[in-house]
N, C-alpha and C positions, 0 to 999 in steps of 0.2 A: 363698828366702834370708831370713834374719832381718833385721828393720829395725834399722839402727844407731841408737844413742842420740844425743841432742843434743850439741853442743859444750858448751853451757852450760845449767845448770838454775838458774832464778831462783825463789827461795822468797819468796812474797809477791806479792799482786796489787793492792796499793794504788798510789798515784801513783808512789812510788819504784820499786817492782818493775816496773810497766808501762813507765815511761819508760826504765829501764835495759834492759829486754828489747827495747824498740824500737831503742835505740842499737845493741845487739848484732846484732839480726836485720837491720837495714838496712845493717850493715857486712858482711853475707854469712855470718854464723855461724848454725848451727842452734841454736835456742833453744826451751826448754820452760819454761813457768811452772807451778809447783805451789803451791797454796794451799788452806788449809781454808776460806777465805772468798773467794768470787769478787768481782770489782771493786765491784759495787754493794752488797756487804755489808761492805766494809772501813771503817776509820776515815776514809779519804780521802773516801768518799762522804758523810760527815757534815759535812765542812768547809764553811766559808762560801762561797767560799774566795778570799781576796784575796792578791795579792802583797804581802808585808811580813813581815819576820822577827818571830817571837814564840816565846818560851820556847826559844831556841836560842842557841848560842854566838856571841859577837862576836869576830871574828878576821879576819885578812887573807884566809884561805882561804874563810871564810863570805861575805865581801864579793865574792870572785871567783865563788863558786857562785851567789849571788843575782843578780849582774850578768848572768851567762850565761843564767840562767833568765828574767830580765826581758826580755832581748832575744828569747829564743825565744817567750815568751808574746805579746810585741808582734807578732812575725811572724805567729803564729797568728791574732791578733785582726784583723790587716790583710789576711790572705789572702782571695782570692775564695772564697765559700762558708763564711766564718768562722763562720756560725751553727751549722754542723755540728760545730765544735770545742767549742762551749760557752764560748769565751773572748771577752771583749770588754774594751775600755778604759772604765772607769766613773769618774765623778766622785763626790766625797764628802768627808767630813770625819773627822778623828780629834780627839776633844775630851777635855779634862781638867777635873777639878773644882776644881783649885787655881789659883793665880795663873799668869800667863804665864811660861813658861820657855824654855829652848833647844829648838829643834825636834829630833825624833828623829834620831840620827846617820845613819840610812839614807835619810831622806826626800829628800836631794839626788839620790839615784839616779834618781828619777822625773822630774827636770827641774823644770818650773815648779811652784811651790807658794807659798802665801802664808798669813799668819795669818788666822784667821776674823774676820769683822766681828762686832760684838756681836749684831746681828740674826740672825746665822747660828747662834749658840750656843743649844742647848736650855736650858731652865730648870735652874739649879743648876750650870752649867758656866762656868768662868771664862776658858778659853783653848782654842785648837784650831788646826788646820792644814787648809787645803783643798788637795787635790791630785787627780790622776787616776792610776789604777793598773790593771793587769790583774785582772779578776774572772772567776772560772770557775764555771759551773754544773756541779758536780762529777759528777752522774750522766751528763750529756752528755759532759763532757770525758773521763771514764774510758771511756765507750763509744767515743769517738773514738780514744783511745790503744789500746784493745783491737783495734779494727778495723784500725788502722795496723799493729799488731804482727802480726796474722794475715795481712794482705796481704803482709807481708815474709816469710811462711813460718813464723811462730812458732806454737806450739801451747800452749793453756792448758788445764790440767786441775785438777779439784778433788781434794784429797787431804791428809790430815794428815801432817805431817813431824815425826817424833820425833827425828831426828838429821840434821844437815846432810850429814855425810860419808856416812852410810848411804844417804840419799836420792840423793846424787850417784852413788854406786856402783850403786845399783839402776837408775837411769836410764841409766847408761853415759856420764855426762857427765864431762868433764875439768875443768870449773870449776863451782862452785856459788856463786851470788851471793845473799847473805843480805840480803833486804829485808823482814824479818819484823816490823819496827816494835817495839812494846812487847814482843812475844813473843820478841825476841832475849834478853831476860832469862833465859829458859829455854833456848832453842835454842843460844845462844852462851855460856851459862853466865856472863852478864854482869850482876852486881848493880848496875852503874852506870846501867843504863837503868831508868826508872821510869815507869809509866803515869800520865798526868795526865788524869783523866776529864773529858770535855766533853759537855754536853747542849745540844741545840738544838731549836727548835720551827719547823716549817714551817707557815706561815700564808698565807691568801689575801692577796694584795697589794692594799691599798686605793688604789694609785696612786703608790707611791713609786718614784723613779727613781735616787736617790742613796744611797750607803752611808753609814752612821754607825758609828764605832768608838769606844767609851768604855772604855779600859783600866781594870782594877780598881785600887783603892787601899785605904787603911785605912778609908774610909767606905762603900765600895760595891764590889760585884763587877763583873766584866767584863760589858759589854753591847755588842751589835752588831746591826745591821740590814743585810742584804745582799739587795737586790731582784733577782729573776730573773723578769722577765715577770709572769705571773699569780700567782706565789708570792713570798714573802719569807722568808729564813732569819733567825730570831731567836735570839740567844744572850746570854750563854753561861754556862759554869761551868768551874771549874778545881779539881779535887780530886786531889792527888798521892797515889799509892799505892792508888787506888780502882779495882778491876777490874770493878765492876758495869756490865753492859751493858744493864740494864733502865732505862727512863725512870722518874724519880722525880717524882711529881705535884707535890710542893711546890716542886721546882726549876723545873719547867715554869711553875707559877703565878708564881713570882718573876721569871722571864725575861719573861713577858708583861707583868707589872706594870712592870718597869724599862723595857722597850722602849716601852710606851705612854706612860710619863712623858717619854721623849725625843721620841716622835712620836705626838701625840694621835690621829692618824687610825687608829692600831692598836687603839684601844679597842674591844673587842667583835669584833675580827676573827675569822674562822672558822679554827680550827686544823685543818690537813690531816694532819699527822703529827708524830711525835716521833722524835728521833734521838740516839744516844749513840755516842761514839767514845773511843778511848784514845790520846792523844798520846804518842809515844815520847820522853820527855824524858831528856836525858843532858847532863852538863857540856860534853862535846864530841861532835860527830858522829863516829861510828866509820866511817871510810872507809879501808880498808887490806886488803891481801892477807895471808892466813895460810896457810902451807904445810900441806898436807893430811895429813902424816905417812904417806905412801905411798898416800893416796887422792887425791881431786880437790882442787885448789886452792880455798880458800874466800876469796871477796871479800866483805867486810862493807860494807854501806851502810845504816846505821840510826842512830837517835838524833837525828832532825830536830825533835823537840819539836812546836811549833805552826807550824813553817816547812816542812812537807813539800812543799807546792806551790812555795813560794818558793825552795827550793834544788834542786828536782827535776831540772831539766835539767843544771845545773852538776855536781851529784853523780853523776847517771847517766852522764854522759860520762866522768868520771874513773873510776868503777867499771868501766864497759865497757872503758876503755883498759887497766886492770889485768888484766881477764879476757883481752882480746885479746892482750896481751903474752905471756901464758902459752899461748894457743891457737896463736899464730904466724900 
């Protein structure tokens, strides 16, 4: 007898695709993921990756999505054997070069926070906020999500998708969930989604335990330090409309210089790897169902900018609910 197709085909194997697929598979639906890049080769694998909205819409629904995700990540960090998830609650600071101002509107979500004391500020920074938030080692976290998906009966396969509807028909799926990130510009025919190229350096950790985030401004570019055990992720860069996935040496040198200025222990640290990813920026997240014109229903879940992990569980649950409503 021929093997029947999945109920749902998820296109994309980054954090949005994997999380949505987990939600569907654990609800009892047959799910297949198809992607031209497997999880460890996606933009998600390049991320720092800390909970906190960045390059993403500010709205009531985004507040709801990030709140649901914050709760989910905290549960993972507190669960027995949480080391296997790659998620932990980390302490650190977000700092600004200008004069003290109002705290970011989202920071109250994390609970306790306070202004940085002068001694906590790196040279050249005038203000900042100290808080704790979920921080994920993305290769480990993506591996956890993949294993959880496969335990629930899901299948993951490599393959190029030229058309969402055609891929769904070929797979025999009644629903296609589009989690293709920046590539939704082509797959969904959506010029509103734009890649914002990010580059990071993986370096040997000289003993750092706390994160530092320094948003870009008119005087300097984005910089961040995210320690993960024996390595530290250093960034970053933001180049809208740039599809180049190859590391640029000059950008890597600037990242190392900026991060060493913030944390002198990074001077001369050993570089382990270079990473590049494309943030899927859009004025608003696209999370909606689109009738398939006689083919499978298309559920879109993309446009998360630099907030992919921050919105992941909230958006995945709503996308999975739209798909499940059609599946019955």
